[in-house]
C-alpha positions in Angstrom: -10.7 -14.1 18.9 -12.6 -13.0 15.9 -11.0 -11.5 12.8 -11.9 -7.9 13.7 -10.3 -8.1 17.2 -6.6 -7.7 17.8 -4.1 -7.5 20.7 -3.4 -4.0 22.1 -1.3 -2.6 24.9 -2.9 0.1 27.0 -0.8 2.8 28.6 -3.5 5.0 30.0 -2.7 3.9 33.6 0.9 2.9 33.0 2.3 5.0 35.9 -0.1 3.7 38.5 -1.1 0.2 37.3 1.3 -0.7 34.6 0.7 -1.6 30.9 -2.3 -3.7 30.2 -2.3 -6.3 27.4 -5.9 -6.8 26.1 -8.0 -7.9 23.1 -9.8 -5.0 21.4 -11.6 -3.9 18.3 -11.7 -0.5 16.6 -14.8 1.6 17.1 -15.1 2.4 13.4 -18.4 4.1 13.9 -16.9 6.7 16.3 -13.2 6.9 15.3 -10.5 4.7 13.8 -8.3 5.9 16.6 -10.7 4.6 19.3 -10.8 1.0 20.6 -13.2 -1.0 22.8 -11.6 -3.6 25.0 -13.3 -7.0 24.5 -15.1 -8.3 27.6 -14.5 -5.1 29.6 -18.1 -3.9 29.9 -17.5 -0.6 28.1 -13.8 0.3 28.4 -12.8 2.6 25.6 -9.4 4.1 24.8 -8.2 6.5 22.1 -5.2 8.4 20.9 -1.9 7.7 22.7 -3.6 5.6 25.4 -3.4 2.3 23.3 -0.8 0.7 21.0 -0.6 -2.1 18.5 2.9 -3.2 19.6 4.4 -3.8 23.0 7.5 -1.8 22.0 5.4 1.3 21.2 3.6 1.0 24.5 6.9 0.7 26.4 8.2 3.8 24.5 5.1 5.8 25.5 5.2 4.6 29.1 8.8 5.8 29.3 7.8 9.2 27.9 5.1 9.4 30.5 7.5 8.5 33.2 10.1 11.1 32.2 7.4 13.8 32.0 6.1 12.9 35.4 9.7 12.9 36.9 10.2 16.4 35.5 6.9 17.6 36.9 7.6 16.1 40.4 11.1 17.6 40.4 9.6 21.1 39.7 7.1 20.6 42.5 9.9 19.5 44.9 12.0 22.6 43.9 9.1 24.9 44.5 8.5 23.4 47.9 12.2 23.7 48.8 12.2 27.4 47.7 9.1 28.1 49.7 9.6 30.5 52.7 7.1 31.1 55.5 7.4 34.4 57.3 
């Protein structure tokens, strides 16, 4: 690992594939909030999709999970209230 790479936790696919732990570097020429995963053949993440600590990644994944549960509960209630005549 070179000095400009660091460990990140990626939450983009947390609800379907889990949290990834990868080595990455900042894409300084694009945005300081954007990273490129090392050895990934062009995987880039930005914003809330990556984290510098495992704890913040877990916190974000929990937020995503709660939001998804709320959404699914709304969909379920809508289906339960549906009437066909």
